[in-house]
N, C-alpha and C positions, 0 to 999 in steps of 0.2 A: 431600401434595397439591402436585405440582409444576406443575400448570396446563397440561398439554398440550392437553386438550380445550377448556378455557376460552380458551386463546390462539387456537386455530383459530376458535372461535366469534366471539370479539371481532374477529379479523382479517377474517373473512368478513363479519361484520355491517357493517364499515366500507365494504364494497363495492369496486367497481372490479375491476381485474385482480388475481388472487391467484395467486402462484407455487405451483403444485401439483407435488409431487415425484414423479419417476419414472413408473412405469407405473400407470395407474389400476386395472388388473386384478390388482395384487398382493394376494393374500389376506392377511388379518390375523386376529388372535385377540384380541378385546377383551372385557373383562368389566366390568360395573358394580360399583363398590365395595360397593354395597348387597347385591348377590348374593353376593359373596365374604364379606362380614361375616356375612350371615345363615347361610351354609353353615358358617362357622367356629364360630359360636355353637351351631348345631345339632350339629355334630361334638363340641364340648366337652360339651354336655349329654348326648350319647349315649356319651361316653367313648371316642370314636373318635379315634385318633391315628396318627401315622406320617408318612412323607414322601409328599407329594402335589404334583403339578404342577397348579396351580390358576389357570386363566385361561379365556377364552372358548374355545369349540370351534373347531377348525381351520376357517378360511374363513367364520366367521360374519359377515364383511363383507369388503370390499375397500377399498383406499385411495380409489378413486373413489366407491364407494357411501357411505363414511363422510364424505368431504368434501362429497358431494352432499347427504347428510343435514344437514350443517351449513348449507349454502346454503338448504335447504328450511326448516329450523327458524328461521333468522334472517329469512327473507323478504327478504334483501338484494339478490338478483339479481346477486350477485358472479359474475364470470367466472373460472372455474378455468382457468389456463393451464398445461398439463402440459408439464414440461420434463424431458428424460431425465437419468437418474442421472449419466452421464458429464459432461454439461454442468455440472450442479450441482457435482460434485466438482472440475472444472476451475476453477470460480469460488469455490472454498474455502468452500462451504456446509457447515457442521458437521452431520454426521448426528445424528439423534435429537433435537437441541436447537434448532437454528435453524429447521428445519421439523419440528416435533415428530412423533415416531413414524416418521419417514422413515429407513429403513435399506436402502441399496442392496444388491442381491444380491452375494455374494462368498463366498470360502471361510471367512471368519471369522464370517459372519452367516447361514449356511445355516439354522440352527434358530430364528431370531428369530420367525418366524410359523409354526412347525411343531412345537408342543409337544404331546405326547401327554397329553391330559387324561382319558383313559378311566378311570383309577383314581379320580380325583376325581369324575367323573360317576357311576361305579358307587357311590360313597359319597354321592350325593345332590346334587352340585353342579349347579345349573341356571343358565342365563344368559339374561336377558331380551334382546329384540331391541336391537341397537345403536342403532337410530333412536330408541327410547324413552329411552335414556340421553342421547343428544344433545339431544332435545327437553326433557327434564327439567333437564339442565344449563343450557340456554339460559334456561329459565324461572327457575331459581335465580339466574343472573347478572342477569337483568332485575329480579328482586325484591331486588337489593342484595347477593347473595352475593359474598363476597370470598375471596381465597386467603390462607392463612396464610403468613407470611414463612418463609424457610428456617430450619430449626432451628439450624443452626450459625452463623447471622448472616451467611453469605456473600452477596455481591451477585448471586448466580446469577439469571438471568432466562431465561425461555423465549421463543423466537421470534427471527426474523430482523429485523435492523434495517430499517426501512422504506426508507431510502435504498439500502441494498444490494439489497433486493428489487426496487426500481424499476430499478436499473442492470441487474440480471440479466434482468428482463423485456424491457428495451429491447435488450440484446445478443442475447437469444434470438430476438426478433422479426426482427432483421436477419440472424441466422445460420441460422435454420431453413430447410430446403428448401422451395421453392415447390411446392405441390400441383398 
């Protein structure tokens, strides 16, 4: 549990302008840990083994829909400010961690959100709607859910520093083309 979704939920719940990475139309493949765990237990009970790629189906959400689900679940009214990948990279935003699950398109990342899960699906893997996972995770956080510390004791934290986020939002507002 590294806290990617909880970080986004907590950040969005804080309201205001939220730095949203890249293109909101980027398709994603997310899966609820409950679905994955249930499928793994069912597979073990059935004696089913072998190599499987197990995640959500291709395009089961987009970055925009997922973050929009976070705004809806929290009821914060946060404003998502979409900033292009190139601008974020120029401002030294770390992929995957500072803006969790953000992975700009490139030759080394082409398969990030394009995993073939057909074998796992044919073996019974099902994935609930992402909005349900977002809603349930927000409810868990509101009810006092907390993240476990990193196993190795490292000081690893998820998410962008608030001051860095503000700086980038200000620079983007002054740099973006006028419509």
